[in-house]
C-alpha positions in Angstrom: 102.1 78.6 194.3 103.6 75.7 192.3 107.8 76.6 192.1 110.4 74.4 190.3 113.6 73.5 190.3 116.3 72.4 187.9 116.0 68.6 187.3 119.6 67.2 188.3 122.0 64.3 187.0 121.4 60.9 189.3 118.1 62.2 190.3 115.1 59.9 190.6 111.8 61.1 188.8 108.2 60.4 187.8 107.5 60.1 184.1 104.4 61.5 183.4 101.7 60.1 181.0 98.7 61.1 179.9 96.8 57.6 180.2 97.6 56.6 183.7 96.9 58.3 186.8 99.9 60.4 188.8 100.1 57.8 191.4 100.7 55.2 189.0 103.4 57.0 187.0 106.8 54.8 186.5 109.9 56.3 188.6 113.4 56.2 186.6 116.6 57.6 187.1 118.2 60.5 185.2 121.2 59.4 183.6 122.0 62.1 181.3 120.9 65.9 181.0 120.4 67.1 177.0 120.4 70.8 176.3 118.9 72.5 172.9 120.9 74.8 170.9 119.8 77.7 172.8 121.8 75.6 175.9 118.4 75.0 177.8 117.7 71.9 179.4 115.2 70.1 176.9 115.8 66.4 177.2 116.6 63.9 179.4 118.0 60.1 179.4 116.0 58.1 181.8 117.2 54.5 183.2 113.8 52.7 184.2 112.9 49.3 185.1 112.8 48.5 181.3 115.5 49.9 179.8 116.7 53.5 178.7 114.2 56.5 177.9 114.7 59.9 176.1 112.0 62.4 177.0 111.6 65.8 177.1 112.1 67.9 179.9 108.2 68.9 180.5 107.3 64.8 180.7 109.2 63.9 183.9 108.5 65.4 187.3 111.4 65.5 190.4 110.3 64.0 193.3 108.8 66.6 196.0 111.2 65.1 198.8 115.0 65.0 198.2 117.5 65.1 200.6 119.7 68.6 200.2 123.0 66.5 202.2 123.1 64.0 199.9 125.7 65.0 196.9 124.3 64.8 193.4 126.5 65.8 190.4 125.3 69.1 189.1 126.1 70.5 185.7 128.7 72.7 186.7 130.7 69.7 188.6 129.5 67.1 185.9 131.5 69.1 183.4 134.8 69.9 185.4 134.7 65.5 185.4 135.3 65.6 181.8 
């Protein structure tokens, strides 16, 4: 059974690509979450080794292993900082 979770800012993710194997997908850092007009997460701005990319949320894959004890800004706390 596959479970999904929401991507978080500053999270490391893989960028999906149809023409390469999954183990060769590049790593990137989520810089910004971009919601659609309906308020749901639609795009993410990513920092890669070669620059900044904008990708649909369906084309990224969060790493399956992450440390829940590490403090990562969530959407709610990110809004409170502004």
